[in-house]
N, C-alpha and C positions, 0 to 999 in steps of 0.2 A: 258233680252230683253222683251219688252212689248207684242210682238206678239206670244210668246211661248204658246203652249198648252201642258198641262201635263195630261196624261190619266193613271189612277190607277185602276186596277181591284181590287174590294173589294171581299175578300174571301166569297164565297157563296152568293154574292150580285151583284150589278150593276157595271158599269164602272163609276168611278168618274172622271169627266173632269173639269179641271181648265183652264180658259182662255176664250177668245172669239171664239165661233165656229158658223159656218153656216151649218145647216143640210138641206138636200133636201129630202122631203117625197116622196113616190112613185108617188103621184099625181102631183109632180112638185113644190109644195109649199115649199118656203124657210123659215126656222125657224132660227132666230138668238138668241143666248144665250150668255150672258156675265157673267163672274165670275165663278159660279159653275153650272154644269149640271150633272145629274145622268141618265145614259143610261141603259136600260133593257138588261140583258143577259139571263134571264130565259125563255123568250118568253111568259110570262103570263100577262104582263102589259096591262091594258085597255087603256093606253095612249102612246103606242109605237110611237117613239123609246125611250120615256122617262120612267124611272122607277116609278112605283106607289106603291112599297113595296110588290107586290105579291110574290116575291121570299121567303119571310118570312113564307108563308103558303103553298106553292106548293112543297116544298122539294128540291128546286134547290141546287145543289152542283157544285161548280166551277171546281173542279179537281185541279191537279197540274199544275203549270206554265210550258210552253214549251219554248224552245229557239226561239228567234225571227227569222222570215223568212227573207231570203235575196232577194227573188224574189216575184213579185206580183202574188198572187194565182189566180187572175181573168183572 
């Protein structure tokens, strides 16, 4: 299906997102991305929510995967 989005957590790195996504920044700006997107998980990127490679130098460790949640945590 063309509308599928696949999100893959990279060990000790970002979230690798494949597909077309729309992200809303805290200021309300909508950012659209097609194909591949890399999202920061380490918190150190200067281009949040996008990864800038900072995880390679700040010691970020992703830990072990957990079972998916069945309810919305928000």
